[in-house]
C-alpha positions, 0 to 999 in steps of 0.5 A: 078741413083743420086737421090739414092746418097742422103745422107745428113749430118744435125747435130743438137743440143738437144732443151729441149722445143721441136723442129722445122724446123727453130730450125734445119736450124739454128743449122745445119747453125751453123756445118761448117763440118760435117762427117757421115758413111751411109748405104743404102737399096734399095728395088725394085719392082719385086726383092726378096732382096734390094740393100745394100750399104754403106760408107761415106760422107762428107759436108762442108758449103764452098765446098759442099758434097762428098759421097763414097760408099765403098761397093759393088764397089767404087763410089764417088759423088761430089756435089758444086755450080758449077758442079756435078762430079761422079767416078765410080771404079777409071774411069775417072770422068764424070763431069755435069755442069749447061750448060751440062746438066741444068735439072741434075744440077738443081736437084743436087743443089736442093739436097745441099739445102735439106740437109743443111735443107734451109727452104726457098727452101724446101717451095718453092719446097716441101709441108712440113710436120714437126713433133716433135715426142717428146724426141728431135725426129723429122720427115719431110715429103716432097712432092715434088711440082716442076720438076723434083722432083715430076717426081721422088718422092712421098715423101721424109722422114727426120728423127732424134733427135740430128743428121739426122739419116734417110732419106726415098726416096718412088719414082714414080716407086714403089721403096723404098730406106733407107739411115741410118746414122751413127757416125756423127762427128763435129771435127776437125771444117775445113776440113783436107788436105786430105779431101780438096783433095776430092774436087779437080778434 
């Protein structure tokens, strides 16, 4: 289930002379806090209508990733360097650590690196195909070459302009998940008191 919550918040400045992966990574590294809204559509083989969800996300360089699905039901996911926490419909949190589930923890830790456009981590785990599409548009197609990602996905595609705007997950079960990010916000540049509490469990 966690693979469907890939949601990310890379925000990048305009570059007049074209866009490279190094430039995207550099600009993301200068953004301490990114907030955005998301909508997600998952098309499952054999099911006529896609599953649709929406909510908000927050990534803080010093804290991690907070993903809150508001519809069709409440689900919150928090990823940091030490654990993954999932809360569904106000039930007790489920916590995964490197000790309790090493493979799952490794997978989620890699997702954080993916969202932060960590080129070193990307090239260690994916075959990367980056394209400058003109007018500040760009596309990054990632083909997994390490486990467990190669067992889950055919490709992961990121697209955007000034910001990361789209994530497409083409998985090995024949399903397609599309995440659209909007209303990206960089200010305030530090977490509010309420946002700090989102990372406390």
